[in-house]
C-alpha positions in Angstrom: 23.6 117.3 -170.9 26.3 116.7 -173.5 28.2 119.5 -175.3 26.8 119.8 -178.9 30.2 121.1 -180.2 31.9 117.8 -179.3 29.8 115.8 -181.7 31.7 114.6 -184.8 30.3 114.1 -188.4 31.9 114.1 -191.8 30.9 116.0 -194.9 29.7 114.4 -197.9 33.2 114.5 -199.3 34.5 112.7 -196.2 36.1 115.7 -194.5 35.4 116.2 -190.7 33.0 118.9 -189.8 33.8 120.9 -186.7 30.5 122.4 -185.3 32.5 124.7 -183.1 33.4 126.8 -186.2 29.7 127.8 -186.2 29.6 129.2 -182.7 27.6 132.4 -182.8 25.4 131.2 -185.6 22.1 129.3 -185.6 22.4 125.8 -187.2 19.3 124.1 -188.9 19.7 120.4 -189.4 17.6 118.7 -192.0 17.5 115.0 -192.7 17.3 115.0 -196.6 16.4 112.6 -199.3 16.4 112.9 -203.1 13.3 110.8 -203.9 10.8 112.1 -201.4 7.6 114.2 -201.8 9.4 116.8 -199.6 12.5 116.9 -201.8 11.4 120.2 -203.4 12.2 121.8 -199.9 15.8 121.8 -201.0 15.0 124.9 -203.0 13.7 126.9 -199.9 16.5 125.5 -197.8 18.9 127.2 -200.2 16.9 130.3 -200.0 16.9 130.2 -196.4 20.7 129.6 -196.3 21.3 132.6 -198.7 18.9 135.0 -196.9 20.2 134.4 -193.4 23.9 133.5 -194.2 25.2 135.9 -191.7 23.8 134.1 -188.7 22.6 130.7 -190.0 24.2 127.4 -191.2 21.9 125.0 -193.0 23.2 121.4 -192.9 21.5 118.7 -194.9 22.0 115.1 -193.6 21.2 112.5 -196.2 19.4 109.5 -194.7 17.9 106.4 -196.4 15.8 105.2 -193.5 12.4 106.4 -194.7 11.1 104.6 -197.7 14.6 104.0 -199.0 14.3 107.5 -200.5 18.0 108.4 -200.5 19.6 105.4 -202.3 22.5 107.3 -203.8 26.2 107.3 -202.9 28.0 110.5 -201.9 28.9 111.6 -205.5 25.1 110.9 -206.7 23.8 112.8 -203.8 26.1 115.8 -204.3 25.3 115.8 -208.1 21.6 115.5 -207.5 21.6 118.5 -205.0 23.6 120.8 -207.1 22.1 120.0 -210.5 18.4 120.0 -209.5 18.4 122.6 -206.7 21.7 124.5 -206.8 22.5 123.6 -203.3 25.5 125.2 -201.9 24.8 124.6 -198.2 26.7 122.0 -196.3 25.7 118.3 -196.8 27.0 115.5 -194.5 27.8 111.9 -195.0 24.7 109.7 -195.2 23.8 108.5 -191.7 21.0 106.8 -189.7 18.9 109.3 -187.8 17.1 106.6 -185.7 17.4 103.0 -184.6 20.4 100.9 -183.4 23.0 102.7 -185.6 21.6 106.2 -184.9 24.4 108.7 -185.4 25.5 110.6 -182.2 24.3 113.9 -183.7 20.8 112.6 -183.8 21.2 110.8 -180.5 22.0 114.4 -179.0 19.2 116.1 -181.2 16.5 113.6 -180.1 17.4 113.0 -176.4 16.4 115.5 -173.6 19.0 113.9 -171.3 21.7 115.0 -173.8 20.2 118.2 -175.3 18.7 119.5 -172.0 15.6 120.7 -173.9 13.3 117.9 -175.1 13.1 114.4 -176.5 11.8 113.7 -180.0 11.8 111.0 -182.7 12.5 111.5 -186.4 9.2 110.8 -188.2 10.2 111.2 -191.8 12.5 113.0 -194.3 13.0 116.7 -194.0 12.4 117.0 -190.3 14.3 120.1 -188.9 16.1 120.7 -185.8 17.4 124.3 -184.9 20.3 125.0 -182.7 20.9 128.5 -181.2 24.2 130.5 -181.2 25.4 128.8 -178.0 24.9 125.2 -179.3 21.5 124.6 -177.5 18.6 123.0 -179.0 15.8 125.5 -179.6 13.1 123.2 -181.2 12.3 120.7 -183.9 9.8 120.9 -186.7 8.1 118.1 -188.7 8.6 117.6 -192.5 5.3 119.6 -193.3 7.0 122.8 -191.8 8.4 124.7 -194.7 12.0 126.0 -194.4 10.8 129.6 -194.8 8.0 129.2 -192.2 7.8 131.8 -189.5 8.2 129.1 -187.0 11.8 128.8 -188.2 12.6 132.4 -189.4 11.4 134.0 -186.2 14.5 132.7 -184.5 16.8 134.3 -187.2 15.6 137.9 -187.2 
Protein backbone atom coordinates (compact mmCIF):
# COMPACT_ATOMS: atom_id res chain seq x y z
CA UNK A 1 0.00 0.00 0.00
CA UNK A 2 1.30 3.46 -0.96
CA UNK A 3 0.80 6.53 1.24
CA UNK A 4 -1.89 8.70 -0.33
CA UNK A 5 -0.39 11.86 1.15
CA UNK A 6 2.82 11.39 -0.90
CA UNK A 7 1.00 11.83 -4.25
CA UNK A 8 1.73 15.07 -6.10
CA UNK A 9 -0.58 17.04 -8.39
CA UNK A 10 -0.83 20.71 -9.38
CA UNK A 11 -3.80 23.05 -9.19
CA UNK A 12 -5.40 24.46 -12.32
CA UNK A 13 -3.18 27.52 -11.77
CA UNK A 14 -0.04 25.32 -11.75
CA UNK A 15 0.61 25.45 -8.00
CA UNK A 16 1.49 22.21 -6.15
CA UNK A 17 -1.31 20.74 -4.01
CA UNK A 18 -0.17 19.08 -0.80
CA UNK A 19 -2.81 16.52 0.19
CA UNK A 20 -1.39 16.29 3.72
CA UNK A 21 -2.86 19.75 4.40
CA UNK A 22 -6.24 17.98 4.24
CA UNK A 23 -5.48 15.36 6.90
CA UNK A 24 -8.47 14.99 9.23
CA UNK A 25 -10.86 15.84 6.38
CA UNK A 26 -12.63 13.66 3.85
CA UNK A 27 -11.63 14.26 0.24
CA UNK A 28 -13.96 13.70 -2.70
CA UNK A 29 -12.21 13.43 -6.05
CA UNK A 30 -14.33 13.88 -9.18
CA UNK A 31 -13.03 13.74 -12.75
CA UNK A 32 -14.87 16.65 -14.37
CA UNK A 33 -15.65 17.89 -17.88
CA UNK A 34 -17.43 21.00 -19.13
CA UNK A 35 -19.25 19.47 -22.12
CA UNK A 36 -20.79 16.36 -20.54
CA UNK A 37 -24.35 15.40 -19.73
CA UNK A 38 -23.25 15.15 -16.09
CA UNK A 39 -21.70 18.67 -16.09
CA UNK A 40 -24.66 20.12 -14.11
CA UNK A 41 -23.30 18.07 -11.17
CA UNK A 42 -20.88 20.98 -10.66
CA UNK A 43 -23.79 22.77 -8.94
CA UNK A 44 -24.36 19.97 -6.42
CA UNK A 45 -20.61 19.49 -5.93
CA UNK A 46 -20.44 23.15 -4.89
CA UNK A 47 -23.41 22.68 -2.52
CA UNK A 48 -21.73 19.58 -1.08
CA UNK A 49 -18.48 21.51 -0.64
CA UNK A 50 -20.25 24.43 1.07
CA UNK A 51 -22.44 22.22 3.28
CA UNK A 52 -19.65 19.99 4.61
CA UNK A 53 -16.73 22.46 4.40
CA UNK A 54 -15.70 21.72 8.00
CA UNK A 55 -14.79 18.10 7.24
CA UNK A 56 -14.77 17.70 3.42
CA UNK A 57 -12.60 18.90 0.55
CA UNK A 58 -14.06 18.52 -2.94
CA UNK A 59 -11.44 18.35 -5.67
CA UNK A 60 -12.41 18.48 -9.34
CA UNK A 61 -10.01 16.90 -11.80
CA UNK A 62 -10.45 17.95 -15.44
CA UNK A 63 -10.02 15.11 -17.91
CA UNK A 64 -10.51 15.00 -21.69
CA UNK A 65 -10.48 11.20 -22.09
CA UNK A 66 -14.22 10.59 -22.35
CA UNK A 67 -15.77 11.87 -25.56
CA UNK A 68 -13.27 14.77 -25.66
CA UNK A 69 -15.68 16.60 -23.33
CA UNK A 70 -13.03 18.76 -21.61
CA UNK A 71 -11.18 20.43 -24.52
CA UNK A 72 -10.40 23.68 -22.70
CA UNK A 73 -7.10 24.96 -21.37
CA UNK A 74 -6.65 25.94 -17.71
CA UNK A 75 -8.01 29.47 -18.12
CA UNK A 76 -11.05 28.28 -20.10
CA UNK A 77 -11.83 25.55 -17.56
CA UNK A 78 -11.53 27.97 -14.64
CA UNK A 79 -13.75 30.56 -16.32
CA UNK A 80 -16.36 27.95 -17.28
CA UNK A 81 -16.57 26.59 -13.73
CA UNK A 82 -16.85 30.00 -12.09
CA UNK A 83 -19.17 31.68 -14.59
CA UNK A 84 -21.58 28.78 -15.07
CA UNK A 85 -21.58 27.10 -11.65
CA UNK A 86 -19.92 29.47 -9.19
CA UNK A 87 -17.33 26.82 -8.41
CA UNK A 88 -15.00 27.76 -5.58
CA UNK A 89 -13.76 24.27 -4.68
CA UNK A 90 -10.31 23.17 -5.76
CA UNK A 91 -9.75 22.22 -9.42
CA UNK A 92 -6.52 20.51 -10.47
CA UNK A 93 -4.54 20.52 -13.67
CA UNK A 94 -6.03 18.50 -16.54
CA UNK A 95 -4.79 14.90 -16.35
CA UNK A 96 -5.38 11.39 -17.70
CA UNK A 97 -7.37 9.20 -15.31
CA UNK A 98 -6.75 5.98 -17.27
CA UNK A 99 -4.41 4.50 -19.83
CA UNK A 100 -0.67 4.72 -20.44
CA UNK A 101 -0.40 8.28 -19.11
CA UNK A 102 -2.62 7.75 -16.06
CA UNK A 103 -1.74 10.24 -13.34
CA UNK A 104 -0.28 8.69 -10.15
CA UNK A 105 -3.34 9.90 -8.19
CA UNK A 106 -5.64 7.76 -10.32
CA UNK A 107 -3.18 4.89 -10.31
CA UNK A 108 -3.55 4.96 -6.51
CA UNK A 109 -7.34 5.47 -6.56
CA UNK A 110 -7.92 2.56 -8.96
CA UNK A 111 -5.37 -0.01 -7.69
CA UNK A 112 -6.07 -2.21 -4.66
CA UNK A 113 -2.32 -2.91 -4.45
CA UNK A 114 -1.75 0.79 -3.78
CA UNK A 115 -4.91 1.90 -1.93
CA UNK A 116 -5.39 -1.30 0.08
CA UNK A 117 -9.17 -1.31 -0.46
CA UNK A 118 -10.31 -2.10 -4.01
CA UNK A 119 -9.50 -1.86 -7.67
CA UNK A 120 -11.68 -0.02 -10.15
CA UNK A 121 -11.60 1.62 -13.53
CA UNK A 122 -12.84 5.07 -14.42
CA UNK A 123 -15.82 4.58 -16.72
CA UNK A 124 -16.84 8.18 -17.54
CA UNK A 125 -16.75 11.81 -16.44
CA UNK A 126 -17.93 12.65 -12.91
CA UNK A 127 -16.95 9.34 -11.33
CA UNK A 128 -16.33 9.99 -7.63
CA UNK A 129 -13.76 8.64 -5.16
CA UNK A 130 -13.98 9.39 -1.44
CA UNK A 131 -10.97 9.27 0.89
CA UNK A 132 -11.32 9.16 4.68
CA UNK A 133 -9.68 11.47 7.24
CA UNK A 134 -6.62 9.20 7.45
CA UNK A 135 -5.96 9.12 3.69
CA UNK A 136 -7.59 5.75 3.02
CA UNK A 137 -9.97 4.99 0.16
CA UNK A 138 -13.55 4.50 1.39
CA UNK A 139 -15.29 3.80 -1.93
CA UNK A 140 -16.03 5.06 -5.42
CA UNK A 141 -19.27 5.92 -7.19
CA UNK A 142 -20.13 5.98 -10.88
CA UNK A 143 -21.25 9.15 -12.66
CA UNK A 144 -24.95 8.52 -12.08
CA UNK A 145 -24.48 8.85 -8.31
CA UNK A 146 -25.41 12.44 -7.52
CA UNK A 147 -22.99 14.43 -5.34
CA UNK A 148 -25.65 14.90 -2.64
CA UNK A 149 -26.60 11.20 -2.62
CA UNK A 150 -26.79 9.55 0.79
CA UNK A 151 -24.20 7.08 -0.52
CA UNK A 152 -21.72 9.94 -0.22
CA UNK A 153 -23.17 12.14 2.54
CA UNK A 154 -23.52 9.24 5.01
CA UNK A 155 -19.73 9.32 5.41
CA UNK A 156 -19.72 13.03 6.21
CA UNK A 157 -22.30 13.22 9.00
